[in-house]
C-alpha positions in Angstrom: 115.4 97.0 103.8 114.9 93.3 103.3 114.8 92.6 99.5 113.7 89.0 100.1 110.3 90.2 101.4 109.3 92.2 98.3 110.7 89.6 95.9 108.3 87.0 97.4 105.3 89.2 96.6 106.2 91.1 93.4 106.3 89.6 89.9 107.5 90.9 86.6 106.6 88.6 83.7 106.2 89.6 80.1 103.1 87.4 79.8 101.3 88.9 82.8 100.1 92.5 83.1 102.0 93.5 80.0 105.3 92.9 81.8 104.7 95.5 84.5 105.5 94.8 88.2 102.5 93.4 90.0 101.6 91.4 93.1 102.0 87.7 92.4 98.9 85.6 91.9 96.7 88.7 92.4 97.8 90.7 89.4 97.4 94.2 91.0 99.9 96.5 89.5 102.5 98.0 91.8 101.9 101.3 90.1 98.2 101.2 91.0 99.1 100.5 94.7 101.6 103.4 94.8 99.1 105.8 93.0 96.5 104.9 95.6 98.9 105.4 98.5 99.9 108.8 97.0 96.3 109.8 97.1 95.8 108.6 100.7 93.6 105.8 99.6 95.3 102.9 101.5 92.0 101.6 103.0 90.3 101.7 99.6 93.0 99.5 98.1 92.3 96.7 100.6 88.6 97.2 100.3 88.6 97.2 96.4 91.1 94.3 96.1 89.9 91.8 98.7 92.8 89.4 98.1 95.4 92.1 98.6 97.0 92.1 102.0 99.0 94.7 104.0 102.2 92.7 103.3 101.6 93.2 99.5 101.3 97.0 100.0 104.6 97.0 102.0 106.3 95.0 99.2 105.0 97.5 96.6 106.5 100.3 98.7 109.8 98.5 99.1 109.9 97.9 95.3 109.1 101.6 94.6 111.8 102.7 97.0 114.4 100.6 95.3 113.3 102.0 91.9 113.6 105.6 93.3 117.2 104.8 94.3 118.2 103.6 90.9 117.3 106.6 88.8 117.6 110.3 89.4 115.0 112.4 87.6 115.9 116.0 87.0 113.4 118.5 88.3 112.5 121.6 86.4 112.0 124.8 88.2 109.5 127.4 87.0 111.0 130.9 86.4 109.3 132.2 89.6 111.0 129.5 91.7 114.6 130.3 90.6 
């Protein structure tokens, strides 16, 4: 994965979007992009945010993948699954 690509598009600034990761100069939160993708709404993202480009979505995915590698979240199993 090429880190340089996502770093060109993603910004984290305490004065913008409450310090949350967003697309530079567009200010769409990475979490919003990832949530929409998780709900199979990729076309809606580009339609609703006209300045957003496919490269920005790819950068958000790359950033999310890096975050997923950094922290392991324990999963809880329900009693019926054990």
